[in-house]
C-alpha positions as MATLAB code, in Angstrom:
seq = 'MSNEDSEKLIEKILPNGDIYVGNFEGLLPQGMGKYSWVDGTCYQGEWEKGKMTGRGKICWPSGATYEGDFRGGFLHGSGTFSGVDGSVYTGSWRMNMQHGMGCKSYSNSDFYEGFWREGLQEGIGRYTWSNGNTYIGNWKAGKMSGRGLMKWANDDLYDGLWLDGLQHGSGYYKFADGTYYFGTWSKGLKDGWGTFYPCGSKLSYQHKRLESFRYNQRALSFCAGTSMNPEGHRSRTFRLKKSRCGRWNISRFFRSSGRISHTTTSFDGVWNVGDSCRSFQSQDGSLTPSSPDEDDHELQDDNLMASEREYMQGVLIRERSLTPDSRMSHKNKWRHRIRIKQKGPGERIYKGHKSYYLMLDLQLGIRYTVGKITPVPMREVRSSDFGPRARIRMYFPRKGSRFTPPHYSTDFFWKDYCPMVFRNLREMFKIDAADYMMSICGGEGLKELSSPGKSGSIFYLSQDERFVIKTLRRYELKSLLKMLPKYYNHVGNHENTLITKFFGLHRITIRSGRKIRFVVMGNMFCTELRIHRRYDLKGSTQGRSTSKHNITENTTLKDLDLSYVFYLEKSWREALFRQISLDCMFLESQCIIDYSMLLGLHFRAPEHLKSLLEPQHAQHSASSSAGDYVDTPTQGEMIIPPKGLLLVTHEPGSVSNMPGSHIRGGTLRASAAGDEEVDLLLPGTGRLRVQLGVNMPAQANRKLLHDEGPDLAEIDLFEVYDVVLYLGIIDILQEYNLTKKIEHTCKSLRYDPMSISAVDPQTYSKRFISFLEKVFPEQV';
ca = [
     169.352   83.519  153.165;
     170.748   84.022  149.637;
     171.982   87.133  147.832;
     171.778   87.847  144.089;
     172.541   90.912  141.997;
     168.923   91.557  140.910;
     166.994   90.829  144.093;
     167.414   89.739  147.635;
     165.295   86.829  148.869;
     165.050   86.381  152.597;
     163.854   83.300  154.429;
     162.381   84.006  157.822;
     161.090   81.453  160.330;
     158.535   82.906  162.699;
     158.269   81.875  166.377;
     155.030   79.944  165.701;
     156.743   77.846  163.017;
     155.384   79.668  159.953;
     157.919   80.300  157.176;
     158.159   83.234  154.778;
     160.521   83.335  151.802;
     160.615   86.479  149.697;
     161.243   90.182  149.612;
     161.035   92.584  152.520;
     160.735   96.309  152.909;
     161.951   97.018  156.378;
     160.400   94.392  158.601;
     157.337   93.704  156.403;
     156.966   91.413  153.356;
     156.872   93.452  150.147;
     156.791   92.270  146.531;
     156.854   88.577  145.670;
     156.960   85.998  148.417;
     155.832   82.631  149.680;
     154.249   82.083  153.092;
     153.787   78.600  154.559;
     151.721   78.011  157.684;
     152.469   75.130  160.027;
     149.131   73.476  159.187;
     150.124   73.147  155.522;
     148.386   76.201  154.110;
     150.548   77.972  151.567;
     150.316   81.327  149.768;
     152.565   82.392  146.925;
     152.188   85.743  145.255;
     152.408   89.481  145.768;
     152.650   91.302  149.092;
     152.251   94.915  150.101;
     153.143   96.251  153.532;
     152.984   92.813  155.097;
     149.627   91.805  153.624;
     148.670   89.651  150.653;
     147.865   92.205  147.972;
     147.934   91.670  144.206;
     147.937   88.408  142.276;
     148.567   85.183  144.085;
     147.558   81.625  144.822;
     146.668   79.996  148.118;
     146.325   76.296  148.803;
     144.717   74.761  151.885;
     145.670   71.358  153.301;
     142.142   70.130  152.538;
     142.900   70.456  148.827;
     140.921   73.636  148.176;
     142.687   76.386  146.205;
     142.156   79.982  145.190;
     144.039   81.792  142.455;
     143.391   85.398  141.677;
     143.376   88.853  143.234;
     144.026   89.671  146.889;
     143.765   92.929  148.771;
     144.736   93.570  152.364;
     144.875   89.851  153.105;
     141.389   89.163  151.685;
     140.167   87.454  148.541;
     139.201   90.631  146.702;
     138.942   91.203  142.952;
     138.611   88.414  140.420;
     139.721   84.862  140.888;
     138.928   81.151  140.828;
     138.125   79.084  143.906;
     138.220   75.300  143.669;
     136.519   73.584  146.597;
     137.430   70.272  148.131;
     134.061   68.886  147.009;
     134.886   69.550  143.353;
     132.908   72.789  142.965;
     134.566   75.663  141.107;
     133.692   79.360  141.282;
     135.173   81.872  138.852;
     134.315   85.529  139.139;
     134.394   88.570  141.373;
     135.177   88.611  145.098;
     134.881   91.176  147.842;
     136.250   90.690  151.348;
     136.447   86.876  151.016;
     132.955   86.507  149.577;
     131.621   86.014  146.083;
     130.373   89.443  145.107;
     129.641   90.702  141.630;
     129.583   88.742  138.402;
     130.561   85.090  138.583;
     129.764   81.511  137.664;
     129.923   78.375  139.745;
     129.861   74.722  138.783;
     128.813   72.416  141.611;
     130.001   68.939  142.410;
     126.619   67.495  141.383;
     126.957   69.143  137.922;
     124.574   72.017  138.679;
     125.734   75.328  137.223;
     124.985   78.963  138.082;
     126.063   82.105  136.269;
     125.002   85.583  137.194;
     125.317   88.104  139.978;
     126.355   87.443  143.569;
     126.253   89.549  146.681;
     128.153   88.703  149.847;
     128.340   85.001  149.045;
     124.792   84.462  147.801;
     123.107   84.682  144.430;
     121.456   88.082  144.184;
     120.322   89.916  141.072;
     119.963   88.435  137.595;
     121.221   84.907  137.110;
     120.770   81.545  135.420;
     120.776   78.267  137.345;
     120.891   74.964  135.473;
     120.259   71.772  137.397;
     121.934   68.510  136.456;
     118.537   67.045  135.597;
     118.033   69.669  132.874;
     115.791   72.149  134.720;
     116.756   75.796  134.113;
     115.806   79.029  135.836;
     116.542   82.487  134.416;
     115.608   85.569  136.382;
     116.003   87.410  139.654;
     117.563   86.056  142.838;
     117.610   87.325  146.385;
     119.600   85.902  149.297;
     120.366   82.750  147.347;
     116.774   81.991  146.346;
     114.608   82.697  143.337;
     112.788   85.947  144.125;
     111.303   88.497  141.780;
     110.573   87.947  138.123;
     111.883   84.803  136.544;
     111.325   81.954  134.128;
     111.629   78.291  135.063;
     111.785   75.604  132.402;
     111.716   71.969  133.407;
     113.402   69.130  131.555;
     109.997   67.851  130.424;
     109.433   71.236  128.655;
     106.928   72.546  131.203;
     107.478   76.255  131.819;
     106.511   78.879  134.392;
     107.080   82.590  133.830;
     106.133   85.048  136.531;
     106.895   86.183  140.064;
     108.802   84.215  142.715;
     109.459   84.554  146.435;
     111.920   82.474  148.478;
     112.206   79.845  145.750;
     108.447   79.434  145.262;
     105.953   80.821  142.766;
     104.381   83.849  144.423;
     102.445   86.473  142.505;
     101.114   86.678  138.970;
     102.405   84.487  136.162;
     101.517   81.731  133.743;
     102.298   78.023  133.547;
     102.700   76.293  130.205;
     102.528   72.514  130.033;
     104.581   70.566  127.540;
     101.469   69.668  125.518;
     100.471   73.333  125.062;
      98.057   73.697  127.994;
      98.223   77.092  129.754;
      97.169   78.488  133.096;
      97.315   82.254  133.664;
      96.773   83.338  137.258;
      98.315   84.079  140.628;
     100.244   81.928  143.080;
     100.918   82.154  146.811;
     103.872   80.263  148.313;
     103.885   77.806  145.416;
     100.110   77.247  145.415;
      97.586   78.653  142.969;
      95.679   81.379  144.782;
      93.072   83.731  143.357;
      91.469   84.068  139.939;
      92.957   82.671  136.766;
      92.216   81.295  133.307;
      92.865   77.722  132.191;
      93.413   77.007  128.478;
      93.401   73.306  127.509;
      95.618   72.100  124.705;
      94.233   73.220  121.370;
      92.186   76.129  122.698;
      92.857   79.684  121.596;
      94.497   82.139  123.977;
      92.881   85.499  124.509;
      94.644   88.447  122.921;
      95.909   89.734  126.254;
      97.248   86.348  127.385;
      98.808   85.565  124.013;
     100.621   88.884  124.037;
     101.714   88.376  127.648;
     103.047   84.884  126.949;
     105.064   85.840  123.869;
     106.491   88.985  125.449;
     107.507   87.443  128.752;
     109.140   84.300  127.402;
     111.029   85.866  124.529;
     112.184   88.945  126.404;
     113.269   86.981  129.474;
     115.331   84.503  127.485;
     116.870   87.000  125.085;
     117.753   89.590  127.730;
     119.853   87.071  129.614;
     121.268   85.000  126.795;
     122.397   88.106  124.932;
     124.846   88.818  127.687;
     126.387   85.347  127.720;
     128.758   83.972  125.128;
     131.299   81.173  124.814;
     134.978   81.881  124.514;
     137.348   79.706  122.427;
     138.269   77.565  125.440;
     134.632   76.591  125.866;
     134.033   78.716  128.956;
     131.295   81.280  129.239;
     132.550   84.821  129.078;
     130.499   87.310  131.007;
     129.431   90.493  129.267;
     126.278   91.161  131.250;
     125.016   94.709  131.338;
     122.546   94.271  134.136;
     121.860   96.258  137.261;
     122.880   94.813  140.584;
     120.244   94.485  143.283;
     120.589   94.677  147.003;
     121.682   91.662  148.902;
     121.158   89.179  151.636;
     124.172   87.973  153.588;
     126.222   84.804  153.745;
     128.984   84.395  156.257;
     132.107   82.864  154.782;
     134.104   83.421  157.937;
     134.682   79.679  158.145;
     137.384   80.223  155.529;
     139.347   82.268  158.044;
     140.800   81.643  161.455;
     140.382   84.035  164.316;
     144.006   85.070  163.943;
     143.109   86.871  160.737;
     144.951   84.664  158.262;
     143.214   82.485  155.743;
     142.259   78.896  156.486;
     139.743   76.582  154.860;
     136.934   74.238  155.778;
     134.526   72.474  153.456;
     131.586   74.687  152.579;
     128.418   74.460  150.568;
     125.868   77.048  149.610;
     122.717   75.737  151.201;
     120.583   78.322  149.440;
     121.183   76.576  146.120;
     119.995   73.236  147.437;
     116.961   74.923  148.958;
     116.196   76.334  145.542;
     116.222   72.929  143.964;
     114.173   71.429  146.745;
     111.688   74.284  146.536;
     111.171   73.714  142.848;
     110.530   70.031  143.403;
     108.370   70.627  146.445;
     105.852   72.917  144.850;
     105.533   70.584  141.902;
     104.497   67.843  144.280;
     102.143   70.061  146.239;
      99.866   70.883  143.334;
      99.147   67.943  141.137;
      97.711   70.068  138.377;
     100.776   72.246  138.253;
     103.386   69.879  136.887;
     102.774   66.472  135.316;
     105.229   63.749  136.255;
     106.395   63.358  132.686;
     105.812   64.994  129.299;
     103.906   61.940  128.141;
     101.133   62.429  130.654;
      98.465   64.528  128.968;
      95.456   63.666  131.141;
      94.670   67.271  131.974;
      91.460   68.420  133.494;
      89.829   69.387  130.180;
      90.033   67.030  127.199;
      89.450   67.256  123.458;
      85.673   67.222  123.809;
      85.759   70.394  125.869;
      88.404   72.771  124.536;
      86.839   75.922  125.896;
      88.851   77.991  128.343;
      87.636   78.098  131.919;
      87.670   80.800  134.549;
      88.884   79.492  137.919;
      89.273   80.688  141.463;
      91.730   79.019  143.838;
      92.349   79.502  147.550;
      95.623   78.117  148.898;
      95.761   75.528  146.098;
      92.100   74.500  146.426;
      89.833   74.986  143.406;
      86.617   76.497  144.734;
      84.981   77.853  141.561;
      85.108   77.131  137.855;
      83.115   78.362  134.894;
      83.577   77.507  131.245;
      84.163   80.456  128.927;
      82.469   80.051  125.558;
      83.427   82.484  122.774;
      80.313   84.516  123.594;
      81.025   84.540  127.311;
      84.622   85.542  126.621;
      83.395   88.620  124.772;
      80.935   89.457  127.554;
      83.717   89.119  130.108;
      86.251   91.097  128.092;
      86.000   94.331  130.028;
      85.801   92.517  133.362;
      88.986   90.572  132.638;
      90.824   93.685  131.537;
      89.949   95.218  134.885;
      90.903   92.044  136.735;
      94.263   91.823  134.981;
      95.030   95.411  135.949;
      94.215   94.634  139.560;
      96.526   91.618  139.544;
      99.374   93.643  138.185;
      98.949   96.303  140.834;
      98.431   93.975  143.784;
      97.115   95.542  146.998;
      96.719   99.272  146.570;
      97.439  101.435  143.563;
     100.976  101.620  142.293;
     102.227  105.208  142.275;
     103.480  105.945  138.775;
     104.763  109.079  137.061;
     101.765  111.321  136.616;
      99.996  109.986  139.712;
      98.755  112.687  142.083;
     101.103  111.399  144.815;
     104.140  110.836  142.586;
     106.169  113.900  143.631;
     105.191  113.434  147.264;
     106.526  109.875  147.057;
     109.796  111.112  145.548;
     110.173  113.685  148.331;
     109.544  111.045  150.992;
     112.045  108.615  149.457;
     114.719  111.288  149.078;
     114.284  112.373  152.689;
     114.411  108.854  154.099;
     117.523  108.035  152.068;
     119.177  111.151  153.412;
     118.328  110.749  157.107;
     118.847  106.982  157.322;
     122.135  107.355  155.492;
     123.142  110.154  157.856;
     122.230  108.387  161.113;
     123.401  104.857  160.257;
     127.185  105.554  160.488;
     126.732  107.025  163.977;
     127.859  104.425  166.559;
     125.050  102.670  168.412;
     124.362  103.963  171.909;
     121.567  104.150  174.435;
     119.085  106.938  173.851;
     119.304  110.007  176.040;
     116.689  112.463  177.173;
     118.051  114.938  174.629;
     117.202  112.464  171.820;
     113.511  113.131  172.534;
     113.740  116.895  172.892;
     112.815  119.668  170.456;
     116.422  119.886  169.248;
     116.431  116.228  168.201;
     115.591  117.035  164.603;
     117.297  116.803  161.224;
     116.327  119.605  158.848;
     117.387  119.859  155.227;
     116.437  121.774  152.095;
     116.252  119.751  148.874;
     116.466  122.082  145.860;
     115.737  120.415  142.565;
     119.190  121.219  141.169;
     120.897  119.768  144.213;
     123.164  121.401  146.748;
     126.344  120.804  148.647;
     124.556  118.275  150.870;
     121.749  116.938  148.664;
     121.659  115.337  145.214;
     119.753  116.746  142.248;
     116.329  115.169  141.754;
     113.246  115.223  139.531;
     110.752  116.416  142.128;
     110.006  119.968  143.206;
     111.960  121.927  145.840;
     110.982  120.896  149.363;
     112.036  121.100  152.997;
     112.569  117.906  154.966;
     112.323  117.392  158.710;
     113.119  114.167  160.553;
     111.997  113.793  164.183;
     114.044  111.998  166.868;
     116.247  110.092  164.385;
     118.327  108.327  167.061;
     115.209  107.031  168.831;
     113.679  105.573  165.697;
     117.044  104.215  164.590;
     117.214  102.272  167.879;
     113.635  101.065  167.422;
     114.557   99.680  163.997;
     117.611   97.994  165.487;
     115.400   96.559  168.242;
     113.376   94.760  165.562;
     116.535   93.759  163.622;
     115.564   95.917  160.640;
     118.684   96.461  158.574;
     119.187  100.039  157.388;
     119.819   98.957  153.796;
     116.709   96.736  153.798;
     114.665   99.584  155.255;
     115.762  102.009  152.563;
     115.306   99.481  149.748;
     111.844   98.555  150.987;
     110.627  102.165  150.965;
     112.969  103.808  148.471;
     113.495  101.008  145.940;
     112.934  101.429  142.230;
     109.434   99.907  142.176;
     107.944  102.740  144.225;
     105.151  102.755  146.797;
     101.498  101.761  146.596;
      98.687  104.017  147.763;
      95.896  102.522  149.841;
      92.507  104.010  150.531;
      91.863  104.956  154.144;
      89.890  102.276  156.034;
      88.659  104.782  158.636;
      87.190  108.237  159.044;
      90.462  110.023  159.737;
      91.049  110.979  156.122;
      94.655  109.819  156.362;
      96.419  108.516  153.263;
      98.165  105.174  153.572;
     101.124  104.031  151.501;
     102.512  100.507  151.330;
     106.187   99.745  150.753;
     107.049   97.640  147.724;
     107.663   94.502  149.814;
     104.626   95.295  152.019;
     106.672   95.223  155.242;
     105.930   98.848  156.114;
     102.871  101.094  156.091;
     103.345  104.859  155.777;
     100.483  106.971  157.111;
      99.887  110.700  156.866;
      99.253  112.327  160.242;
      97.379  115.358  161.412;
      99.226  117.895  163.519;
      97.630  116.778  166.802;
      98.614  113.165  166.068;
     102.222  114.208  165.518;
     102.244  116.094  168.810;
     100.656  113.152  170.593;
     103.301  110.747  169.296;
     106.177  113.048  170.234;
     104.670  113.543  173.696;
     104.324  109.820  174.393;
     107.533  108.758  172.592;
     109.814  108.440  175.680;
     107.303  106.206  177.511;
     106.495  104.374  174.262;
     110.186  103.615  173.706;
     110.517  102.181  177.206;
     107.313  100.156  176.892;
     108.304   98.561  173.591;
     111.788   97.871  174.911;
     110.547   96.268  178.131;
     107.780   94.151  176.576;
     108.928   92.194  173.547;
     105.419   90.775  173.016;
     103.653   94.143  173.014;
     100.816   94.268  170.496;
     100.706   98.038  169.978;
     101.702   99.605  166.679;
     105.434   99.654  165.933;
     106.761  103.045  164.762;
     110.020  103.237  162.784;
     110.177  106.817  161.535;
     108.494  110.212  161.866;
     108.936  112.835  159.144;
     107.546  116.064  157.721;
     107.674  117.485  154.198;
     107.051  121.167  153.455;
     106.447  121.954  149.790;
     106.822  125.332  148.082;
     103.199  126.331  148.667;
     103.826  126.073  152.407;
     101.714  122.947  152.848;
     103.077  120.547  155.467;
     102.610  116.778  155.186;
     103.491  114.623  158.180;
     104.284  110.911  157.897;
     104.846  108.031  160.266;
     106.384  104.717  159.154;
     104.872  101.662  160.849;
     105.280   97.900  160.705;
     102.625   96.149  158.630;
     101.032   93.456  160.798;
      99.385   91.928  157.730;
     102.677   91.275  155.959;
     102.076   87.596  156.618;
     103.095   84.282  155.154;
      99.443   83.257  154.881;
      96.645   84.963  153.029;
      94.297   87.072  155.165;
      90.707   86.087  154.325;
      88.910   88.313  156.840;
      89.983   91.383  158.816;
      88.224   93.126  161.707;
      88.694   96.425  163.537;
      87.409   95.897  167.093;
      86.939   98.680  169.662;
      84.341   97.291  172.059;
      81.794  100.024  171.280;
      78.613   99.492  169.273;
      77.478  102.890  167.994;
      78.318  103.076  164.288;
      80.373   99.881  164.509;
      79.004   98.000  161.503;
      79.876   97.828  157.814;
      77.642   97.839  154.770;
      77.053   94.278  153.618;
      77.414   95.218  149.952;
      80.652   94.488  148.092;
      82.477   92.917  151.039;
      85.841   91.548  149.892;
      88.951   90.205  151.590;
      90.285   93.768  151.802;
      87.172   95.088  153.555;
      87.795   95.928  157.205;
      84.758   94.798  159.206;
      83.770   96.110  162.642;
      82.483   94.959  166.010;
      78.874   94.264  165.046;
      79.979   92.354  161.956;
      81.902   89.780  163.981;
      79.970   86.506  164.257;
      82.816   84.330  165.556;
      84.333   83.492  168.892;
      87.869   82.107  168.996;
      89.207   79.411  171.289;
      92.927   79.479  172.002;
      95.080   77.169  174.080;
      94.710   78.147  177.720;
      98.315   79.305  178.211;
      98.155   81.362  175.001;
      94.936   83.047  176.055;
      96.462   83.912  179.434;
      99.578   85.337  177.760;
      97.442   87.278  175.283;
      95.312   89.004  177.899;
      98.294   89.589  180.144;
      99.903   91.536  177.302;
      96.664   93.296  176.329;
      96.285   94.456  179.933;
      99.850   95.805  180.001;
      99.342   97.620  176.709;
      96.027   99.097  177.854;
      97.612  100.269  181.111;
     100.257  102.085  179.086;
      97.687  103.692  176.773;
      95.526  104.643  179.728;
      98.505  106.332  181.388;
      98.926  108.415  178.229;
      95.196  109.336  178.135;
      94.747  107.538  174.803;
      91.357  106.351  173.509;
      89.872  105.218  170.170;
      92.458  102.466  169.739;
      91.294   99.146  168.375;
      92.327   95.532  167.920;
      93.065   94.774  164.284;
      92.327   91.081  163.777;
      93.202   89.082  160.664;
      91.843   85.596  159.956;
      93.285   82.939  157.709;
      90.817   80.104  157.170;
      92.722   76.873  156.828;
      89.929   75.254  154.794;
      89.133   78.056  152.343;
      86.311   76.111  150.687;
      84.335   76.960  153.841;
      84.430   80.583  152.770;
      82.179   79.933  149.799;
      79.086   80.855  151.778;
      80.764   84.055  152.958;
      82.164   85.168  149.622;
      78.912   84.850  147.644;
      75.667   86.728  148.335;
      72.775   84.471  149.306;
      70.868   85.079  146.079;
      73.964   84.210  144.078;
      74.294   80.897  145.908;
      70.713   79.896  145.145;
      70.935   80.895  141.496;
      74.362   79.455  140.826;
      73.108   75.891  140.412;
      70.717   76.900  137.665;
      73.025   79.225  135.738;
      74.524   78.296  132.398;
      78.089   78.508  133.647;
      77.909   76.493  136.872;
      80.648   76.846  139.440;
      81.943   73.576  140.800;
      82.346   73.210  144.532;
      84.886   70.404  144.595;
      88.393   70.207  143.157;
      88.894   68.176  140.019;
      91.115   65.149  139.928;
      94.731   65.959  140.679;
      94.028   69.068  142.769;
      95.337   69.142  146.329;
      92.567   69.124  148.942;
      93.302   70.806  152.270;
      91.489   68.927  155.058;
      89.175   70.927  157.365;
      91.333   69.956  160.342;
      94.513   71.268  158.820;
      96.362   72.664  161.843;
      99.188   70.681  163.387;
     101.582   71.812  166.122;
     105.069   70.334  166.123;
     108.115   70.919  168.289;
     109.932   74.105  167.325;
     113.004   73.652  165.136;
     114.951   76.930  164.765;
     116.529   75.804  161.516;
     113.183   75.022  159.882;
     111.508   78.417  160.338;
     112.568   82.029  160.218;
     113.721   83.243  163.633;
     114.305   86.830  162.553;
     112.038   89.330  164.309;
     109.400   90.816  162.061;
     108.288   94.397  161.723;
     105.344   93.722  164.061;
     106.355   91.186  166.744;
     109.805   90.351  168.081;
     108.803   88.061  170.953;
     109.793   84.447  171.517;
     108.136   81.286  170.250;
     105.031   80.216  172.154;
     104.891   76.973  174.125;
     102.027   74.474  173.968;
     100.891   72.019  176.617;
     100.057   69.512  173.885;
     103.765   69.392  173.068;
     104.912   68.952  176.645;
     105.172   72.691  177.247;
     107.781   72.925  174.492;
     108.094   75.723  171.945;
     106.033   74.857  168.876;
     105.736   75.593  165.173;
     102.565   75.509  163.114;
     102.820   72.860  160.397;
     100.450   73.427  157.483;
     100.496   70.576  154.948;
     101.116   71.958  151.498;
     102.013   75.439  152.749;
     104.931   75.368  155.127;
     106.119   75.556  158.697;
     105.492   78.752  160.629;
     106.833   80.065  163.910;
     104.024   80.681  166.438;
     104.328   83.962  168.328;
     101.940   86.072  170.355;
      99.829   87.839  167.734;
     101.454   86.073  164.765;
     100.603   82.668  163.253;
      98.378   81.765  166.225;
      96.187   78.724  165.473;
      92.688   78.816  166.932;
      89.250   77.300  166.586;
      86.587   79.711  165.329;
      82.975   78.983  166.244;
      80.132   80.698  164.418;
      76.608   80.398  165.755;
      74.036   79.680  163.058;
      70.792   81.644  163.007;
      67.584   79.718  162.259;
      63.868   80.287  162.383;
      62.511   76.821  161.711;
      60.012   76.648  164.541;
      59.851   76.586  168.322;
      60.992   73.003  168.592;
      64.368   73.812  167.091;
      64.785   77.228  168.670;
      66.355   75.751  171.784;
      69.074   73.982  169.782;
      72.267   75.944  169.201;
      74.015   75.072  165.973;
      77.625   76.070  165.336;
      80.011   75.980  162.428;
      83.589   75.270  163.464;
      86.603   76.466  161.495;
      90.335   76.057  161.900;
      91.877   79.527  161.586;
      95.233   81.221  161.995;
      95.090   84.578  163.792;
      97.087   87.792  163.364;
      96.357   90.663  165.714;
      97.672   93.971  167.002;
      96.523   97.209  168.651;
      96.380  100.165  166.247;
      95.336  103.851  166.158;
      97.010  104.834  169.435;
      97.449  108.573  168.815;
      94.048  109.967  169.872;
      94.145  111.695  173.260;
      91.072  112.181  175.387;
      91.154  115.948  174.996;
      88.554  118.698  175.230;
      87.156  117.886  171.793;
      86.575  114.262  172.751;
      85.006  115.279  176.058;
      82.526  117.499  174.204;
      81.828  114.653  171.758;
      81.118  112.328  174.681;
      78.704  114.800  176.250;
      76.799  115.444  173.012;
      76.491  111.805  171.964;
      75.497  110.715  175.459;
      72.311  112.770  175.056;
      71.274  110.605  172.098;
      72.858  107.197  172.751;
      73.810  104.938  175.587;
      77.080  106.424  176.963;
      78.658  102.951  177.036;
      77.909  102.358  173.356;
      79.914  105.296  171.978;
      83.628  105.333  171.349;
      84.435  108.653  173.030;
      84.682  107.764  176.727;
      87.348  108.443  179.323;
      90.566  106.332  179.090;
      89.795  104.201  182.159;
      86.335  103.268  180.925;
      87.614  102.721  177.405;
      90.329  100.341  178.597;
      87.965   98.254  180.758;
      85.336   98.034  178.018;
      87.968   97.117  175.433;
      89.332   94.223  177.519;
      85.840   93.056  178.500;
      84.775   92.897  174.856;
      87.868   90.943  173.821;
      87.291   88.452  176.624;
      83.989   87.640  174.928;
      85.694   87.330  171.547;
      88.322   84.986  173.023;
      86.345   83.056  175.676;
      87.842   80.440  177.939;
      87.395   76.831  176.901;
      84.935   74.982  179.104;
];
């Protein structure tokens, strides 16, 4: 201990061997001081009430250092962290994690500057690889997601949409020699319609405008906010909005005692980004040439006309040259097609849309109720949480009130049903409250879908397509509230249940007195693979067919349209029907009918779909038309083999183990893998976790019809496809009430009683299971 006139420094040795030298206020460090831990960690800087607060510097025995702001013992504010591996991060921190604006140089000479959120890149940012590749655009959870521009060192360039580090959505690819491809991608593979422009050909007006706008605006909007200071470092003057975040746990920096320690860390998301970029280049040979000098593209100087192409999962299945005359004849069609690509599934709700104010009301209400219920501590639901008093009611005047913000919609009343129950259901499926609100209430808005059934309900799709919002009739609302206690128990007790997952129930009353009821559900077709065919199966036959005209991938077919049977592994089939039986027993106990199995098919060899996608007359005339479609990929295109399904032992680190919004059950086991849990490995696409009802590989057999004479009539011919199945039980809110009993009586006078949908719950359940047993027969 030493005394001076201006200050009094005290040295204190703690019982555990730690040493503090500095100022005290009472018994707590206050002001400037130095703290040395027995393991060699040392902090020197400002203290407040016994905690590191203010400016300071901490050094770990590993050699890592941090110098900057502290608050309450955490790295919080702005500062510089130098890692033991040579990486350096300079920027904003919050609670020991990079959060806000910052830049990081990595030990391998990669460099990132932009926004961070809880330790991961999130928002607008620029990443420059040591090999010269550069990405500028949006990030999410440490990976390229959203709109962005990638420029490779060989001057190839892609500008468009990304998801999890891969091209996903609409965009264009520009080769170094001036060749362009405008189209859509899915998980890094070209998927859907697009236009290919060889070097020297003239871009269409729409594509030329799109190319110049996207590239220039993307580069200028980011570069304008970045400048170099006199020391040669980038100063950050970005004026960009932050986006919501993923999470990265940096708790390894800290010991359980609460003080700061250090271990070597790396941000794996960055390396995944780099690997993803390289991986999708290798998956599609036509996407990125190996060097700028290679100009052997698919169309050469003797054929400089643009071509119209259709891809499925990276496979070129159609191509037609576009002459100047054909371009003019296709002008209106391409304008329509471009609009469809920009909208994606459904119609984007924009200002002026008939549902715009209804969407605003719904988003305001969900923000309010989710924000109100989330801070409430988690607890088990009680009987009172299902009762008539379990409601949240609020009035939203346009000018705002003491409890509600001002808004641009009209005045409305909001009612939220059983908020604690639905909050627990969301927690059961690991749906984060912030993710839920951003998915439904984010800035991009909702998309409106047309109703696939006769109910007249309006369907809305969240911006990330994880949730479907459906309008309900009054009797459907009452039915859901009546069955909710038993539904909650059923979903909680059976993690593999296939019935619809409900996450919110709301009502909006507008000034005219009209009441609109909504239910938020998980979208079972928010899948990692493209759905090529979808079926709604009830087991009845009366009225269960679809018009054969204009059938597309988005058309929902019915029982009589199904020409396939599906063979599953024996243990999977047993598990499937065991769960279907449990679900049907529950629905039968609630007197529910009219439910159906929604079945989605992904064909692993999409070239097999050619006969299904084109009308018969179009197939016969295609070979003689001026603009012939080619059936086989050109040189350099990736070909997916017909037998493209491979099961491998499950590796938790290689696939996403987070429960989805449809299924939260465990990974399925396969006898072929020694009764081990398995993943589905799809060459060129990825590795998927196999669950009951999700990513289930199967063999689809389709019996061919022929009338070539009596000698061949006894021979059964089949086409065999490798498919991936997605399935769930939907439409579970129709009770067998008096109206349905009258419908059954009336229709039974005209049709076979077993062929109509309106039958008693016991009969409906047995017929439903019996029909599905024929759709999924046992292997002989």
